[in-house]
Phi, psi and omega in degrees: 000131184283144180260093181284344182291343182284347180269134178210165181267119177296321179297316180296319180294320178297317179299318180295313183294335178269315187287316183300313177300324179294316179296316179296317179298322179295316179296319178295320179296318178294319180296313179295324177296322179297310182292323179293315180296318180297317180298315182293321179295318177301316181296315183295313182289326175296319177297323178295321177297316179298316180296319179298319179297319179294318179298315178299320179297315181293326181286332186252340188299316184295314181294322180297318182289328180279326183241108184296331179260025183298128181211123183264336182078202183277142179303150179298115185283349182280346181252081183225146171262158184296334178271353186290342178295344179269001181240147179207162176206154173217145181230129178243145167240110189068236178258005184261126176279114186261339177198155179197162176277156185299326185281000177261002178296332179287348180291337179057239183265006181291134176225131179280158178283161180300149181085200182272145176197156179244135180215151175260118181235122179053045175073008178242142178271128182239150173253123184247145167227125182243126179248130180248133172247089188295335181292311182264002180056040178255132176236125179244127180241121174244144185220159183207131177288141181294346180304324180298313182293316180298319181297318179293319178299316180298317180298318179295317181292322177298321179294338176269319186288318182300311176299324179296317179293331179282317187270334182299313175300323179295320178295317179296323177296317178297320178297316180299315179296317181297315179297318179298320180290320180296323182274000181301320177301324179294316179296320181296317179295318178300316179294322180298314180292322183293328182278351183288146172282167182295341181259000181267100180245026178292149183295150176284133179292137184252028179287135179049047183264133176301144182298328184293329182253359178301318177299323178296317180296319179297319179295319178297318179296322176294321177297316179301320181294317179296319178296319180297318178295321178296315179295324179296317178296322179296316180295319179296320179296315180300317180298312181294317181297318180296319178297319181292330181281336184298316183296307179296328178293319177297319179295319179296320180296318179297313180298323179295318179297320178297315181294325179295324177294321181287335186256023180299325184271004180241091187304319183295331177278322183300318180298316179296320180291326176295319177296320178297317179295321177298319178294320179295320179298318179296318179296320179296318178297318178299316179298318179297320179293319177297320177298317179298315181296314180297319180294317181294319182284339182272334186255157170285153180241078179296135184253147180212176177290121184235139176280099182295328179299316181293318179299315182294322178296319178297318179294320178295323178297324181293326185261354185298320180297315179298321179296319179295321179297328181270005181058047180245129180275141177250120173255116188240134176219098187241126175288150182276145171050057175264106185260138177222163174274117185197167171262112191303315184298314182288324178294326176297320177295317178302308181295320180299318180293319180293317179293320179298319177297318181298317179293318185298320187262004176265125181289162179304139183087357180275187184224140171242122181253131182234130178222149177222122179271168181294337180276000179092015178271126182246138174230130177236112184242135178238173179246034180277198183287345182076188181226148173286167180297323178294317181293328179298328180277345186259332195293345181275357176277156183293141174060029176251126175240125187263162172075182179238046184284340183080002180280145178273159178174169183271341185077015180250343187303307181288331176296317177295318179300317180294320180297316178295319180299316180295323179293336181254008181060045181250139174261135175240121178241135177259123184234161175283137177258117182281139002278343177205161179111190184233142177239126177259119180251125185223134176207155178282129177280148177289137181273120181278000000 
């Protein structure tokens, strides 16, 4: 069972590890700012209450001491600020209330204790400070509704939260763009490796490479080098083995032909020798295909301007005798002087393999049609059994023979053709040939 949980997004993790601490730090900063602001506001407003009490004492103490019946009454209500309804004061001499602010009339007989205290009066929370002058029996009470403090705290917090809400998304966006840009070399390397063909083992360029992924690139390049050396040894082994097999196969074929001449009058021997010769021919064909594949993969394929019309005519000339022996008609339509950039030897092998397949799978009395346009588009159509859609996707793999045609083969012909096509930037498409058969469509792709 596959473990899909082991896969994760490096970009997402980086964004989380960067963004979450910033968000948490912002929340902690706002929280600490709230408590710090509240503490300072409490201190400032408490100091203001104390100062107001002292001012009231100094303003009234002299008159109270000189005039035993001194009485100011209620403060003038016409001189008020809109916030003044949140402030109040009362002054007593002994048990007699001599003056008060208009908004303290609702306090009735309520009196706060000396010093600071908090009380709820008429559904409002008030902060009280009471100053006692026991010598002169003067008591001054100043009060303030907590709404003033709450409003200031809210204004301060809004002034902090609004910029945070405005800039935090912008910061996160910048982080996202930055992470994406930083990881761009990783994405670029991934795309580079993904676009490579199976035969491209050239080292990855390490120009402007981040230090963090440089060891990975170096390890990949070492792996590519080991793979290239392994493939090289494999090709050399195939080449040597094929060369070594050619000689004994040629000797076996010669000896079989001699024995077949001697055994013409012995039917039971002739059949066995014919089967033996057929097996030797298949083995020889396989060896030739292996030699071609090893040679092509081992050598460079320098390209030059090649007359494709001439190459195709030469390949048709090579198979025309075989086609006539199989009673197969060749319909040929070749444009003159069609030049392409190609390696002539390998393209000849490509065309030869495609034509050989068309002849091989076309029954006697059938037709193989070959055409070449001036733009370099080649079509080879036969009237054989054709291929299913599944087989069309498989036949270009090595040692794969599709269908139930009963034809012998190595399963390397189309694999070699595909390898040569990829080396020349050629597309090969297998299509159905109406009313029956297979059509091979081949053209040179434009180089971007």
